[in-house]
N, C-alpha and C positions, 0 to 999 in steps of 0.2 A: 421545548428543545431550543438550544442556543442557536441563534442566527449568526452565521459566519459569512459576511459579504467579502468575497475575495478581491483583493486589490489587483489581481492579475487578469481580470476580465478585460479583453481587448476589443476595440472596434476596428473594423477594416480600415487600413490606411495608417494606423498607428503602429509604430515599432518600438521595441524596448531592447535595451542592451542586456547581455547576460548578467552583468554586475547588478543592474537595477532589478532584474528579475529575481536574483538570489536574495536581494535585500527585502523584497516584498513578501510579507508574511501576513497571516490572518490578523486583522486588527490594525495593521499599518496603513498609513495613507499611501495611495498609489493611483494608478490610472483608473478613472471612474467612467461610467457610462455617460455619454453626452459630450465628452471633451472634444471629440472629433468634429462636432458641429453637424453630424448627420441627423436627419429628421425622419428617416424612413425605417426606423427600427420597429420590430413587431411589438405588440402589446406585452409580450413576455419580458421586454427589456428591463423592467423594474424588478424582475425576479432573478436576474443573473446573479449567481452566487451559490452558496451551499447551505442548506438547512439540514444539519446532521440528523440522520434517521437511525441512530444507534439502537440496536435491538430489533429494528424492523426487518422484514423479510422481502426478498425479491421474488417475483412471479416466475416460476420455473417453466411456465407454458408460453412465455413470450417467444416469438418466432423471428429468426434472422436468417441471413445467408452468409455462409463462411467464404473464405478466400478461394475455395475450389468451386464455388457455385452451388454447393449443396445446401438445402434448407435444414436449419438446425433449430432446436429449442434451447433456451438459456439453460434449462436443466441438464442438457447434455454435458455441460462443463462442471457439474457438481456430482461427485461420486460418493459423498458421505465420509470421505477420508482426507482429502486435500483441500486446503483453503484456496480461494480464488481472488486474484488481484484484478480489479476492473478499472478501466479508464474510459472516459467519454471524450472523444476527439473527432476531428474530421481530417481526411487524408490529404486534401489539397490545401490545407491551412498553411499560409506562408510565414506565420509568426509563432503564436503561442503553442500550437499543437506540436510543431516541429521541435521547438525548444523543450517542451515537456517530454515528448517521446525520446528525444535524443538524450535528455538527462536521465530518464528511466533506463534506457539502454546502457548508458555508462555505469549506472549503479548496479544493474544486474550482471554486467561484465565482471565487476569486482566482488560480486556476491557468490559465496561458495555453493549455494543451492542452485538447482537447475529447474527451469520450468518444465513440468511434466513429471518430475520426480517428487519433490516435497510440496509443490504448489502448481497452480495453473494461472495463466494470464489471459485476460479477454479484453480486447480493445474494440469498442463499438463506435461506428461513425454516427455523428449527430446530423449529418447531411444526407437526406434520403435520396438525393440525386446521384450519389457516388456508386460506382459499379464494382462488381467482383474483380475486374481487372485492376482497378485502382487500388482496391484493398490488397490484392495479391502482390502488387508492386511495392506497396508500402511495407508489407510484411517481409518481403524478400530483402529490402534494404536494411531493415532493422535486424533481421536474423544474421545477415552478413556482417553487420557492425558488431553484433553480440559475439559472433565467432564460436558458437557451440553447436552448429548444425541445425537440423530441422526440429527445434524444440517446440514445446507446447505453448506458444504465444499465438493466440487466435485473433485475426482481424475480421470483424463482422460488418455487414451492412444491413439495412432494414428499412421498412417504410416508416413514415413520420410518426404514426400512431404508436407503433411498437417501441420506437426509440423514446418518444415522450413518456410513455408509461414506465419504462425502465428508469429514465432520468428522474421522474417524479418519485418513484419508490426509493431511489438513492438520495433524494433531496437535492438534486442538481438542477439549477435553472440556467438556461441559455437562450440566446435571442439571435434572430437573423437580421443582418443589415443589408437591405435590398440595394442601397446605393453602391456599396462596395462589394456586394455579393460575397459576404463573409459572415462568420458567426462570432458573437461575443459569448464567452464561456469561461468558467474557472479552471485553474490547473490543480487537479486533485487526484490522488490515488485512493481507491476504495477497497477495503479488505473485507471479504465476505466469508463466513464460515462454510465448511463442507456441506452444510444443509441449507445454506441460503440466508443466514442471519447476518445483518450488517454489523461489523465489529469495530472498525477503525477507519479514520480518514487521515491522510498525510498530504500536506500541501507543498506547493512550490514547483520549481523547474529543475532543481538539482536535488538529488536525494542521497541521504546517507544509507549505505547498505545495511547498517545496524538497525536503522529505523524500519526499513522494509522487513528485516528478519523478525524484529520484535512484533510488528503489526501482524505478520503472518502467523506467528506463534500464538498471539492473542486470538486471532480469528480461528485458528485450528483447534482451540480449546484443548490443548495438551496432546494433540495427535502428531505433531511434528516438533523437531528440536530435541537435542540431546539433554541429558540431565544437567550438564554444565550450562547449556543455553538457558534452561529454565531457572537455574539458580541466578544467573546473571540478570535475566528478565525481572526477577523479584526485586532487584536493586534499582530498577528504572520504572518511571511512570510517564504517561503521555501528557505533555504540556500543551493544552489546547491553544494557549495564547501564542506559542511559538510554532505550533504545528509539527512538533517532533518530540522524541523521547529525551528525558533528562534524568539525572540521578535522583533516587528516592531515598531520603535520609533514613527513614525507618527500615527500609529494606537493607540498606548498607549496614545499619546497626545490627540487624538480625543476623546478617551474614558474618559480620565481625564477631558477634557473640558465639556463633557456631565455630568459627575459626579458632577463637580463644579456647573453647572447650577442647578442641583437638590439640592445640599447641600445649596446653597445660595438662590435659588428660592423658595423652599418649606417653609422655615421660613417667607419669605417675603409675601407669599400668606396668611399664618395664620395671620400675622400682619395686612395686608390689610383687611381681612375679619373681624377681631376684630374691627378695626377702623370703618369699614362700619357699623357694627352692632351698635357701639356706636353712630354714626351720626344718624342712623335711630331712635334709642331710644330717642335721644335729640329732634329730629324733632317731634316725637309722643308726648313727654311731652309738647313741645311748643304749639302744636295744642290743647292739652287738656286744 
């Protein structure tokens, strides 16, 4: 599996501008671990990044606590019909998490689909010290910004082992900086099929709603999206070097070929029908 070390991994005390964040993509140079001079990072520091686990599955029996204080299983969010968008963040993060979740909120605001209808969203805190109250407050602020009411965007907390297990299954590495009391982690959205199979990763802090839609359609394995959406998706493919979808030449050519058949074929059908009606009229006159 391809190793994608994300340039957006931050150490506490470092800040980045929105412009720099948008420019940082998989494979680009950017903020790397150790630049802050901190020496109290956990041994996992070298693993900060993403090792894409495409085709892998998440454990439905992992246990967390939702924003209401109820114990839940990860499997509670998978119904076999709708794909699930997962993010790993922490709610008191002053930099990267806020930028990422704000960017996701803006993208979902522009997106015609609604969480809970065509798809579900699950955000899990990587900080086991965070409480239900903190999760609920974070959820309220993002749902208010989204402006669609009490939609199906779930903010979870959990113990360190359960969170580490989920992160490992998703291929996400993160590390705790004891000196700054913050976490270094990548900014990535993960799209998982209705049955728990990992289908796509999308990177960055600002997201194109079309990229989210295409990733959800891929993860849904044909269960969501109109026929037109699926035709459009066939003209795009995911570019791992850019972390987003781009035009796919062969798909565009195929769609162009189908369009040409309609453009040329439909007039020919009308000509054929007109000629056929003319022949029938002539034959009827001859019989009369």
